[in-house]
Residue, then its C-alpha position, 0 to 999 in steps of 0.5 A: x449465279x447461285x450463292x449457296x453459302x450466302x443462302x445457308x448463312x442467311x437461313x441460319x441467321x434467320x432461324x437463330x434470330x427467330x428462336x431468340x425472338x420466340x424465346x424473348x417472347x416466352x420470357x416476357x410472358x413470365x416477366x411481365x406479371x412479376x414487374x406489373x405494379x400493384x394498384x389498390x382500388x378505392x371503393x365506396x361503402x356501397x360497393x363493399x359486400x359485408x359478407x366478403x369483407x367481414x369474412x376477410x377481416x375475421x380470417x386476417x392475421x391482423x383481425x380486430x373488431x374495429x375493422x368489421x363493417x358493422x363497427x365502422x358503420x357505427x363509429x364513422x361518418x362515412x368510410x371507404x376502403x382500398x382493396x386489392x386485387x379486385x372488388x370481388x377478391x379481397x387479399x389486402x384491404x385497408x378501411x378508410x374513415x372519411x368525412x367532408x370538410x370545406x368541400x374536401x374529402x379527408x381521412x380521420x381516425x374516429x372515436x372508439x377506434x384506436x387503429x385500423x391499417x392493412x388486413x391480410x390473410x397471408x403475410x403482409x409484404x413491404x411492396x404491399x405496404x408501399x403500394x397502399x401508402x402510395x395509393x392513399x397519398x394519391x387520393x387524399x391531400x389531407x389526413x388528420x390522423x390514421x393509425x395502423x394496427x400494431x401488426x403493421x408496425x414493422x413494415x410501415x416503419x421500414x417504408x416510412x422514409x419513402x414518403x416525404x409528404x406523410x408524417x409518421x408518429x409512433x404511438x403505443x398501447x398496452x397488452x396484458x396476456x391472460x394465459x397464466x394463472x391468476x397468481x402469476x398475473x397478480x404477481x406482475x402488478x406493481x407494488x402500488x397496484x397490489x396495494x390498491x387492489x387490497x384497498x378496493x377489496x376492503x371497500x366491499x364493492x359489489x360487482x354487477x354485469x349489465x346490458x345497460x350502457x346509460x349509467x356508464x355514459x352518465x358517469x362519464x358526462x358528470x365526471x370526465x367530459x368537462x376535462x376534455x379540450x373543446x368539450x364532447x360532441x353530443x354525437x359521440x354519445x349517440x354513436x357509443x350507444x349505437x355501437x354498444x347495441x350493435x356489439x350486443x347484437x353480435x355478442x361482443x360487449x360486456x359492461x361491468x359496474x362497481x356498486x355500493x349501497x345500491x348505487x353505481x360508482x364506476x363502470x367499464x365497457x369491454x369488447x371481445x373478438x376472438x382471443x382479444x379483449x379491448x378496454x373500450x370505455x370507462x368512467x368513475x365518480x369521486x367515490x369510485x376513484x377514491x375506492x379504486x373501483x376501476x382497479x377492482x373491476x379490472x382485477x376481477x375481470x383478470x381473475x375470471x379470465x386467467x389461464x385463457x389464451x387471450x390478450x387484453x388491450x388497454x387501448x391506451x391514449x398518449x397520456x403518461x398518467x393513464x399509460x402508467x396506470x395500465x402499465x401497473x397491471x404488468x402490461x407490455x407496451x406495444x407500438x403502432x404507427x400513426x400518419x398525418x398529411x397536410x397538402x391543403x392549399x393556403x389558408x386551409x393548411x395553416x388553419x389546420x396546423x394551428x388547430x392541431x398545435x393548439x390542441x397539443x398545447x392544451x392537453 
């Protein structure tokens, strides 16, 4: 006995089901890439192409001299990086200064490197920030300090609540935009700073530009080093010397000295990259301080570069008196985010916390 009606319905059901499965398969082809998680790759320094890396940093929206490979090589004991999507294709990168302590690899913020963070040619997104923070936290149980550049601030701040194991702390630097004529820049100085500029001019300082960093290092050793908690590791001076040589090689460094009667009393080291200048290092002796020599040098620099579309970054430490000095030039406070993490096992966790708290109390 034949059952044409049953066969017809079965055939229609089979075709309809086949079409649904086919459609579902096609939809999956589009859906899977959208829900595929972003997984940054941790790479060693030896795996990083200088050409690809530096080209990416130069073109990135967050470009800053600290992130170039030659700069990281100069200031870091060792460094790695998180990259995405691959070692051959940098769309998002995150340089990570690292060192080994008590057998543990830790992330730290080196001297002469105020901040790093995420660097992208296209606009940075919240999912990218979250993916990189997740990857960073999964690879390292201890982060003594790591600072994100100011351009990362908003998205890192938004994503901070998702990471209970990380401690987020807001930091500040000060920017002065030089894209105005000198008189307008000067008029934004505080009244006290204007008076000090006039006093420095009456001191009859001679301005000298130099390619010799040794007098500046000597000034710092003799007049500032003793006031730093724990002293200054001699390796810091060697790294500064090496950094200056490499910056000079790339034509990114300037040293200005204030001289009186043939003797140097103050100096400043400035680093240029694209439209940004960083006030990296400075020192003055007693005569230089009483004669407002650093105020003289900075004012001269602003006068020379006035009306240029440049940003002067004072690289301010978290010291109120220094921040106030920088702010007196009419600079604007800019925030960036620093993170810490301590998931070391006992007793290393407690020792690191004790050392950090001791440093904070003695500042």
